[in-house]
Each structure stands twice: as structure tokens, then as C-alpha cells.
C-alpha positions as CSV (number, residue, x, y, z in Angstrom):
1,M,-1.3,16.3,-7.1
2,R,-2.1,14.6,-10.5
3,I,-1.5,10.9,-10.9
4,R,-0.7,9.7,-14.4
5,M,-2.1,6.4,-15.4
6,R,0.3,5.3,-18.1
7,N,-1.5,2.2,-19.1
8,A,-5.0,3.8,-19.4
9,G,-4.2,5.1,-22.9
10,W,-3.1,1.7,-24.0
11,R,-6.3,0.1,-22.7
12,V,-8.4,2.7,-24.6
13,Q,-6.5,2.1,-27.8
14,A,-6.7,-1.6,-27.4
15,G,-10.5,-1.3,-26.8
16,A,-10.8,0.8,-30.0
17,A,-8.8,-1.7,-32.0
18,A,-11.1,-4.5,-30.7
19,A,-14.1,-2.6,-31.8
20,V,-12.7,-2.1,-35.3
21,W,-11.9,-5.8,-35.5
22,A,-15.4,-6.8,-34.4
23,A,-16.9,-4.5,-37.0
24,A,-14.8,-6.1,-39.7
25,A,-15.8,-9.5,-38.5
26,A,-19.4,-8.5,-38.6
27,C,-19.1,-7.3,-42.2
28,A,-17.3,-10.5,-43.3
29,T,-19.5,-13.1,-41.6
30,G,-22.9,-11.4,-40.9
31,W,-24.5,-10.4,-37.6
32,N,-25.7,-14.0,-37.0
33,S,-22.1,-15.2,-36.5
34,P,-21.8,-17.1,-33.2
35,W,-18.6,-15.1,-32.4
36,L,-20.7,-12.0,-32.0
37,R,-23.7,-13.4,-30.1
38,N,-23.9,-12.3,-26.6
39,D,-24.4,-15.8,-25.2
40,A,-21.4,-17.1,-27.1
41,W,-19.1,-14.5,-25.6
42,V,-20.3,-15.3,-22.1
43,T,-19.7,-19.0,-22.6
44,A,-16.2,-18.4,-24.0
45,E,-15.3,-16.2,-21.0
46,A,-16.6,-18.8,-18.5
47,R,-14.6,-21.5,-20.2
48,D,-11.3,-19.7,-20.8
49,L,-11.2,-17.4,-17.7
50,P,-12.8,-19.5,-15.0
51,W,-11.2,-17.5,-12.2
52,L,-13.2,-14.4,-13.1
53,S,-16.4,-16.1,-11.9
54,K,-15.0,-17.0,-8.5
55,P,-16.1,-14.8,-5.6
56,A,-13.3,-13.2,-3.6
57,A,-14.0,-15.3,-0.6
58,H,-12.7,-18.3,-2.5
59,N,-9.3,-16.7,-2.8
60,E,-6.9,-18.4,-0.3
61,I,-5.2,-15.1,0.6
62,V,-8.5,-13.3,1.1
63,A,-9.7,-16.1,3.4
64,A,-6.5,-16.2,5.3
65,V,-6.5,-12.4,5.9
66,R,-10.1,-12.5,7.1
67,R,-9.2,-15.1,9.7
68,V,-6.3,-13.2,11.1
69,E,-7.1,-9.5,10.6
70,P,-9.4,-9.1,13.6
71,A,-6.5,-10.1,15.9
72,V,-4.0,-7.7,14.4
73,F,-3.7,-4.4,16.2
74,A,-1.8,-1.1,16.0
75,V,0.6,-0.4,18.9
76,V,1.2,3.2,19.8
77,N,4.2,4.2,21.9
78,Y,3.5,7.5,23.8
79,A,6.0,10.0,25.3
80,S,5.4,12.9,27.7
81,V,6.2,16.3,26.2
82,R,5.5,19.9,27.2
83,D,3.2,22.1,25.3
84,E,5.2,24.8,23.5
85,Y,2.9,27.5,24.7
86,T,1.3,26.4,28.0
87,Q,4.3,24.3,29.1
88,E,1.8,21.7,30.4
89,A,2.7,18.1,30.0
90,K,0.9,16.1,27.4
91,W,1.1,12.7,25.8
92,E,2.1,12.4,22.2
93,P,2.8,9.4,20.0
94,S,6.5,8.7,19.6
95,G,6.1,5.7,17.4
96,V,3.6,3.3,15.9
97,G,4.1,-0.4,15.3
98,S,1.9,-3.5,15.1
99,G,1.0,-6.4,17.3
100,V,-1.0,-9.6,17.1
101,L,-3.2,-11.3,19.7
102,F,-1.2,-14.3,21.1
103,A,-3.3,-15.7,24.0
104,K,-6.1,-14.9,26.4
105,D,-7.0,-15.9,29.9
106,R,-9.9,-14.8,32.2
107,A,-8.4,-11.5,33.1
108,A,-6.1,-10.5,30.3
109,A,-5.4,-10.8,26.6
110,Y,-1.7,-10.9,25.5
111,V,-0.5,-9.1,22.4
112,V,3.0,-10.0,21.0
113,T,5.0,-7.2,19.3
114,N,8.6,-6.2,18.8
115,A,10.7,-5.1,21.7
116,H,11.9,-2.1,19.7
117,V,8.3,-0.9,19.2
118,V,7.8,-0.4,22.9
119,A,11.4,0.4,23.9
120,G,11.5,3.4,26.3
121,A,7.7,3.8,26.2
122,E,6.1,5.8,29.0
123,R,2.6,4.8,27.9
124,V,1.4,2.2,25.4
125,Q,-2.0,1.8,23.8
126,V,-3.3,-1.0,21.6
127,V,-5.6,0.2,18.8
128,L,-8.2,-2.3,17.7
129,P,-9.4,-2.6,14.1
130,S,-12.5,-0.7,15.1
131,G,-10.4,2.3,16.1
132,R,-10.9,1.9,19.8
133,H,-7.8,2.7,21.9
134,I,-7.1,0.3,24.8
135,P,-4.5,1.1,27.5
136,A,-1.9,-1.6,27.6
137,Q,0.7,-2.8,30.2
138,L,4.1,-4.1,29.2
139,R,4.2,-7.6,30.5
140,G,7.8,-8.1,29.5
141,S,10.4,-7.5,26.9
142,D,13.3,-9.6,25.6
143,P,16.1,-7.7,23.8
144,Y,17.8,-10.9,22.6
145,T,14.9,-11.8,20.3
146,D,13.4,-8.4,19.9
147,L,10.0,-9.6,21.3
148,A,7.7,-8.1,23.8
149,V,4.3,-8.9,25.2
150,L,1.6,-6.4,26.1
151,A,-1.4,-7.1,28.4
152,I,-4.9,-5.6,27.8
153,P,-8.2,-6.4,29.4
154,A,-9.6,-9.7,28.1
155,A,-13.1,-8.1,27.8
156,A,-11.8,-5.6,25.2
157,V,-11.2,-8.5,22.7
158,A,-13.8,-10.9,24.1
159,H,-15.0,-11.9,20.6
160,V,-11.6,-12.1,19.0
161,T,-9.8,-15.5,18.6
162,P,-6.0,-15.6,18.8
163,P,-4.7,-17.0,15.5
164,V,-2.8,-20.2,15.3
165,F,0.9,-19.9,15.4
166,A,2.3,-22.5,13.0
167,D,5.3,-24.8,13.2
168,S,7.7,-22.5,11.4
169,N,10.2,-25.4,10.9
170,T,7.7,-26.7,8.3
171,I,7.5,-23.6,6.1
172,Q,8.8,-24.0,2.5
173,V,10.8,-21.5,0.4
174,G,8.5,-20.2,-2.3
175,E,5.3,-20.6,-0.4
176,P,3.0,-17.6,-0.2
177,A,3.5,-15.2,2.8
178,V,1.3,-12.3,3.8
179,A,2.2,-9.4,6.1
180,I,-0.4,-7.5,8.0
181,G,0.3,-4.3,10.0
182,T,0.2,-0.6,10.4
183,P,2.8,1.0,8.0
184,M,3.4,4.7,8.4
185,G,1.0,5.3,11.2
186,L,-2.7,4.8,12.0
187,D,-3.9,6.2,8.7
188,F,-2.7,3.0,7.1
189,A,-3.8,0.5,9.7
190,D,-4.7,-3.1,8.6
191,T,-2.5,-2.9,5.5
192,V,-2.0,-6.2,3.8
193,T,0.9,-7.1,1.5
194,A,1.7,-10.4,-0.1
195,G,4.8,-12.2,-1.3
196,I,6.6,-15.4,-0.7
197,V,9.0,-17.0,1.8
198,S,12.3,-16.0,0.1
199,A,14.6,-17.9,2.5
200,K,14.7,-19.5,5.9
201,Q,17.4,-19.4,8.6
202,R,18.9,-16.0,7.6
203,M,21.3,-14.9,10.4
204,M,20.9,-11.4,11.6
205,P,22.4,-9.8,14.8
206,V,20.3,-8.4,17.6
207,E,21.8,-5.2,19.0
208,Q,21.4,-3.6,22.4
209,E,19.2,-0.4,22.0
210,Q,21.4,2.0,24.0
211,T,24.9,0.8,23.0
212,D,24.5,-0.9,19.6
213,Q,26.3,-3.9,21.1
214,V,25.6,-7.1,19.4
215,L,23.7,-9.2,21.9
216,D,23.0,-12.3,19.9
217,Y,22.5,-13.7,16.3
218,Q,19.1,-14.8,15.5
219,P,17.7,-16.9,12.6
220,V,14.9,-15.1,10.7
221,I,12.6,-15.7,7.8
222,Q,13.2,-13.6,4.7
223,T,10.2,-12.5,2.7
224,D,9.5,-10.2,-0.3
225,A,6.2,-9.2,1.2
226,A,6.4,-5.4,1.7
227,I,7.4,-4.6,5.3
228,N,7.3,-0.9,5.8
229,P,7.9,1.3,8.9
230,G,5.1,0.5,11.3
231,N,4.8,-3.2,10.2
232,S,7.1,-4.2,13.1
233,G,5.4,-6.6,15.4
234,G,2.7,-7.6,13.0
235,P,2.2,-11.1,11.8
236,L,3.5,-12.8,8.7
237,I,0.9,-15.5,7.8
238,N,0.5,-18.4,5.4
239,V,-2.5,-19.1,3.2
240,R,-4.1,-21.1,6.0
241,G,-4.3,-18.0,8.1
242,E,-1.6,-19.3,10.5
243,V,1.1,-17.0,11.9
244,I,4.6,-18.1,10.6
245,G,6.5,-15.2,12.0
246,I,6.5,-11.7,13.5
247,N,7.7,-9.0,11.1
248,S,10.7,-7.1,12.5
249,S,13.0,-5.5,9.9
250,K,13.8,-4.8,6.2
251,I,16.7,-3.7,4.0
252,V,16.4,-0.1,2.9
253,A,19.2,0.7,0.5
254,P,19.5,1.7,-3.2
255,H,19.3,-1.4,-5.5
256,F,17.7,-3.5,-2.7
257,E,14.0,-4.3,-2.9
258,G,11.8,-6.9,-1.3
259,M,14.0,-8.0,1.5
260,G,12.1,-8.1,4.8
261,F,12.6,-10.3,7.8
262,A,10.4,-12.0,10.4
263,I,11.1,-13.8,13.7
264,P,10.0,-17.4,13.2
265,A,6.8,-18.5,15.0
266,N,8.5,-21.2,17.0
267,A,10.8,-18.7,18.6
268,V,7.9,-16.4,19.2
269,K,5.8,-19.1,21.0
270,G,8.6,-20.0,23.4
271,I,9.6,-16.5,24.3
272,A,6.0,-15.2,24.6
273,D,5.0,-18.1,26.8
274,Q,8.0,-17.4,29.1
275,I,7.1,-13.7,29.3
276,I,3.5,-14.3,30.1
277,R,4.4,-16.7,32.9
278,T,7.3,-14.9,34.5
279,G,7.5,-11.4,33.0
280,H,10.9,-12.1,31.3
281,A,12.7,-14.7,29.2
282,T,15.9,-16.6,29.7
283,H,18.2,-18.0,27.1
284,P,20.9,-20.7,27.2
285,A,24.4,-19.8,26.2
286,L,27.2,-22.2,25.4
287,G,29.9,-19.6,26.2
288,I,31.9,-19.3,23.0
289,A,32.5,-17.0,20.2
290,G,32.3,-18.9,16.9
291,V,31.8,-18.7,13.2
292,S,30.2,-21.0,10.6
293,L,33.0,-23.0,8.9
294,A,31.4,-22.5,5.5
295,S,31.6,-18.7,5.8
296,L,35.4,-18.8,5.9
297,P,37.9,-19.2,3.1
298,E,39.0,-22.8,2.8
299,E,42.7,-21.8,3.3
300,V,42.0,-20.9,7.0
301,W,40.0,-24.1,7.8
302,P,41.4,-26.4,10.4
303,E,42.2,-29.9,9.3
304,V,38.8,-31.6,9.6
305,P,37.2,-34.4,7.5
306,V,34.0,-32.3,7.1
307,D,33.1,-29.1,5.3
308,Y,30.6,-27.9,7.8
309,G,30.3,-27.0,11.5
310,V,31.0,-24.1,13.8
311,L,34.6,-23.1,14.5
312,V,35.2,-22.0,18.1
313,R,37.2,-18.8,18.0
314,K,37.4,-18.4,21.8
315,V,35.9,-19.8,24.9
316,T,34.3,-17.2,27.1
317,A,32.3,-19.0,29.8
318,T,33.8,-20.8,32.8
319,E,31.6,-23.8,32.4
320,A,32.7,-24.4,28.8
321,R,36.3,-23.9,29.7
322,R,36.0,-26.3,32.6
323,A,34.4,-28.8,30.3
324,G,37.5,-28.7,28.1
325,L,36.1,-26.9,25.0
326,Q,39.0,-25.2,23.2
327,A,39.5,-22.5,20.6
328,G,40.0,-24.2,17.2
329,D,37.5,-27.0,18.0
330,V,34.8,-27.5,15.3
331,I,31.4,-28.3,16.6
332,V,29.4,-30.6,14.3
333,G,26.6,-31.7,16.6
334,I,24.7,-31.3,19.8
335,G,23.3,-34.7,21.0
336,E,21.7,-36.3,17.9
337,K,21.3,-33.0,16.1
338,T,23.8,-32.1,13.3
339,V,25.3,-28.6,13.5
340,K,26.3,-27.1,10.2
341,T,26.0,-23.4,10.9
342,M,25.7,-20.9,13.7
343,A,21.9,-21.0,13.0
344,D,21.8,-24.7,13.6
345,L,23.8,-24.3,16.8
346,R,21.5,-21.6,18.1
347,T,18.4,-23.6,17.2
348,A,19.7,-26.7,18.9
349,L,20.8,-24.8,22.0
350,F,17.4,-23.1,22.4
351,E,15.7,-26.4,22.9
352,H,17.5,-26.5,26.2
353,R,17.5,-24.3,29.3
354,P,20.3,-22.6,31.3
355,G,21.8,-25.1,33.7
356,E,21.1,-28.2,31.5
357,Q,24.0,-30.3,30.2
358,V,24.5,-30.9,26.5
359,V,27.0,-33.2,24.8
360,L,28.8,-31.6,21.9
361,R,30.2,-33.6,19.0
362,V,33.5,-31.9,18.1
363,Y,36.5,-32.3,15.8
364,R,39.8,-31.4,17.5
365,D,43.0,-31.7,15.5
366,G,41.1,-33.7,13.0
367,R,39.8,-36.3,15.5
368,P,36.3,-36.7,16.8
369,V,35.7,-36.1,20.5
370,Q,32.7,-35.5,22.7
371,V,32.5,-32.6,25.2
372,A,29.8,-32.4,27.9
373,V,29.0,-28.8,28.7
374,R,26.6,-27.2,31.2
375,L,24.8,-24.3,29.6
376,T,24.9,-20.9,31.2
377,E,22.4,-18.1,30.9
378,M,22.8,-15.4,28.3
379,T,23.3,-12.0,29.8
380,A,24.4,-8.6,28.4
381,E,27.3,-8.7,30.7
382,A,28.4,-12.1,29.5
383,M,28.2,-11.0,26.0
384,A,30.2,-7.8,26.6
385,G,33.5,-9.4,25.8
386,H,32.3,-10.8,22.5
387,E,33.8,-8.1,20.2
388,R,33.3,-8.8,16.6
389,D,36.3,-9.7,14.6
390,G,36.6,-7.6,11.4
391,T,37.4,-10.7,9.3
392,W,34.5,-12.8,10.5
393,D,31.9,-10.3,11.7
394,A,29.3,-11.5,9.3
395,D,28.8,-14.6,11.4
396,D,30.8,-14.1,14.6
397,G,28.9,-14.4,17.9
398,D,28.2,-16.4,21.0
399,G,27.4,-20.0,20.8
400,A,23.8,-19.3,21.5
401,G,24.3,-18.1,18.1
402,G,22.4,-16.6,15.1
403,G,20.7,-13.3,14.7
404,R,19.3,-10.2,13.2
405,E,20.9,-6.9,12.3
406,D,18.1,-4.4,12.3
407,H,19.0,-1.0,13.6
408,G,21.1,0.3,10.8
409,H,24.4,0.4,12.7
410,A,26.5,-2.7,11.8
411,L,24.6,-2.9,8.5
412,P,23.4,0.6,7.6
413,F,20.9,-0.7,5.1
414,I,18.9,-2.8,7.6
415,T,16.3,-1.0,9.7
416,P,13.5,-1.9,12.1
417,G,10.1,-1.6,10.5
418,F,8.8,1.3,12.6
419,P,9.6,5.0,12.8
420,R,11.2,6.4,15.9
């Protein structure tokens, strides 16, 4: 295959033009002109283009990647297949994703990745940057956040330090963001792409793998750093070499470019800690189906003195119904926290545990009221009745609220970042 370098010809022509200009200058001013002395050229370059003299190690992104890259691994999902000729069973890769070292103890090292990377895996291996394959055990998986934790022997990564997971609430739109992972298989392991944080708190639904049922809505970080198939589970980092998110999905459709999504580091830390301790994660649920008020046409708004909040479409949990929460209520706060959107509601709820009681600030028939509700535990069965209304489906979901739509079903142009 021949690769055409369209700019190369321009550069040659530009160089030739520069030579002609230099010759003309020499004729006009004489060879002793300071513009043509070698030392004068060096001085001018050093003054006008100071970044050319900086070693690569001084580049913030280079330094950040060097800090984190040793802790970024490929994750290979194997399936048992029969040889076409011998009919003997053998293991073959069924998918490749990425993972990042999260924590270590005396016996094991824990690698966080996406749940969809290891979904249905019969055997999983972690591939170190050296190319060494390490058998891994699935410590636990959480379909509601699309996160999973793998355990490998601590000795295999004895000299690797887990990167710092930053406070993702402090990230700023426009700050640099760097994705590291294994796009398109092991041949492209340790690929680095750079961009910026394009947005925070984007809401995307999480769907059940087998049924495509929307389990939850999750806030995610949007980035224009390239996230390609195989990047799923790899880290999104800042220029300090801190993990700000776990890459999970991207938009793949004509006329859409540079729209990838990552699970915020704060969510990752809480879920990964739970999985390491107990082998699973639990999530609080308010027990409602709701929608951000701002996402609705104003003509359907209830009479409230605010232009924000979460409109309760229906109450689905016994505890919420017993507490007196009603369809048509507009939730504007939990405790001291203001709730403007479903993302705010989910973030506030996830600071609590199932069984805890929270006080909701609500507008009902235009009047402020307070409702004390005991949180339930989010389950697939509890979510089964939360069908998505065709008018409000961009935001409709349980009061645990927010999410990621990554499997290409409800939004065909959003796909997880790894091949199946």
C-alpha cells in the first residue's frame, strides 16, 4: 500500500523558495551579513522558538504518560472453541480491552476495567506492558456502572505503583485529557491519545447485557481524546498523571467525531473499593421514575417557582410511596444539596447507602414540602417496571438516576470501546 504525503511537496517547494531568498539576500548584502551567519541563525531560533530546545521529558503530557503507563494493561477475554479439524477444545481471544492497576495488598493486585470487557468471559488474562500474560480472576462486576475488578498475583506487578485516582469533581471543562489503552487488539497496546475534557455530567443509560433493558442512568465525562475499540477500561488521565476517569464508550456515526465518554474517577473509587471488599457493589435507589425539568417543554411544567429540579413521573418503591412521595412532585434538593437534574439526583443519592434515610426538598402543587424517604437497594428486578416513556426517554429513569447509553441499542451511534 502506498501512502501519499500531501504536505511533503509543499515543504520541498517552501525549502527551495527559502534557498532562493537566501541567495538573493547574500547577493544584496554580502556574505558577512549577520542574517546569514550560522551563530546568528542559532541565536534567533533559540529566542523565537524556545520550545524547540526543551527535552521531551519536560512536556507535561509526556511526563504524565510516563507516570501512568506502567500501570495500564491489556485485558484479554478468552472463550473455549473447538478446533475445526481436530474438534479439540482450545482457548481463543473473544475480545480485548484495557485496565489500570487500582490497588495492591500482600497477596493480590487489583485491576479495574469495564464490566462489558469481561462479560461472559470463561478465562481472562492481563497483559503487562512487557508482553507477559498473567492469568486473572474476576473479583466482581457491577452492571449498573459498567465496572469490574480483576485480581492478579501481587508479585507480578511488584514494582508497579497504582496511579492516583483524582477527585473528578474538580476537573474543568477544557483541561487536557489523555487516554491510554489497547485499541484494536494487542498490536496497538499502550496507545496514547490526547484531547480535552469536553463536558462533565453527561447522562448516559446503562443497559443490561442480555436484555438491553436500561438499568440506570450514569453521569460521565465527555472527551475528544480518541477512544477506539479496545480502549474500554483504560484510564483517562490529567497532565499530573492522575486518573480522572475510566474510558467506556464513544459515538460512532457519520458526522460525529471526537465524542468519547469515561466513568468519573470518584464513581470508580467507590465501586472498586466495594468490589474488592465484598465481591460486589450495592447502590441506593429512591424508587421513582423521573425526568429533569429543564429537558421538558415549558408548557408541560407543573406550577413551580423554579426552573430546575427532577419531576417525579411515578413512584415505584414501597418505601417512597409510604413516605408520601407523589407523581407530579418536583425534587429540588436532598438534604443541603441542590438537585437541578437527574445527574445531580444520582450524585447526591450515591453518597448514601441502601437503608439510609434522606430528606427530600420538594415542590408539590407549587408549595415547598419535605419528604423523608428510606432508600432501597437498586436491583434489576426493581428496575424492570421502569419502561422508558417515548416523550421523555432521553432522561427518564429511576431516582438513582443518570447514565450511559453505550451498546448501540437505544442510541445506535453509541458503542462500547471494545470489539465483541
